[in-house]
N, C-alpha and C positions, 0 to 999 in steps of 0.2 A: 090891568090887573095888577099886581105886585108878585115878583118872584125871588129866590131867592137862587144864588149864584155861586159857585165856587171858583175862584180865580187861582190856576198855578202860576206864581210870579217866579219865572225861571232865571236863577243865578247863571247857572252854566249848564247847558245841554249834554256835555260831555262829560261832567261830573253827577249828572242827573241831582244838581243841586238846586230845590225848590223849597220855595215856602207857599202856605196856603193862606188866601185870605176870602172870607166867607162874608158876602154882601146879601145885605137883607132888605126886604122892601123896595126891590130896584123895579120901574114900571117897563112893562115890555116895550114901551114906545119910546124908552130911553135911545138917544142917538149914540153909535159908536164912538164918539170923541167926548160925549158927555162922561161915557162910561170910563174911558180912558184917563180923564181928567179926576174923575171919583177915585180911581184906584191910585193914581198919582199923589193925590193928597193925603189916602191912606199911608202910603209908604212914607211919605213925609212926615207925617203925624204918629204913626205906629212903632213905638221902640222896639218892638219884636221884628219888625222889618228894617230896622236902619241899615243894615247889611246891603239893601237894595238900591240907599237913596243916591250913590255915585254911579249906579248902574244904568246903561241906556237901554229902554225897554219900550218898544215902539210899535207892536204887533199882537193882537188879538186874534186868537184862534179857536175853534170849537175844538175840545178835548173829548169830550163825549156828551151823549143827551142822555136823560135818565131813563135805567133800564137798557141803555146800551151796551155793546161791547167795548170794552176797555181796551185801548191800544196798548201794545208791546212795551213801547215805551213811555217811562214815567213822567214824564215832563210834558212832551208833545206827541199830538197824533200826526202823523208823515203823511199822512193819506190826503189826497184831494185838496192840495193846497187851493184851488181855484173857488170850490164852493164852502169851504171851511176856514178860510181868512176874513174876517170881518174887514171890511171898506169903510172907510170916512164917509159920513153923508148918509148912511142907513141907520134904520132903528135896528132895535134887537128883533121885533116882530118880522124885519125883512128876513132874517136868518132863522124864523121858526123857533128862536130859542126860548125854551119853557124853564117853568120850575124845576131847578135841581141839576140844568145844565153846567157841565164842568167846560170853563174856558183856560186857556192857555196864554198868558201876556210873558214876550220875550222880546229878543234882538233879532231883528229879521235877518241882518248880514250874518250873524254867528250862525243861524239857524241855517241859511241856504248853504255856508260854508260846510258847515256839519254834514247837510245832505250829499254833499258831493265827497268828504270823507268820515264816513263815519266811525271816527273811533271813541269808543267809551273807555273813560278813564276812572280811577281808583282812585280815592283821596284817601 
């Protein structure tokens, strides 16, 4: 089956600076690594995403599932890292990712630092 995903490309967690990327016709058997490669290709070739070209994004995490509760944070779901962060070598099916699931793609080091000191800034 193919699904549509919304990817929240997180430029800055503290400024809640996010770009959205809609990916259609994604196979539910796609490997996490292949999805990341697709996202990186879109960032490299889509002019509206050019602000992210030099940003090191390296981690995918489930933001929300269809009809699920939206997290308080506009860029990343801070709950349950162990089950919501997608690991290399797994498929989307392994995480029960279904049509219209939203994922966040971000820099893990910045995320972990923000969790320790969650200061929100206004641009």
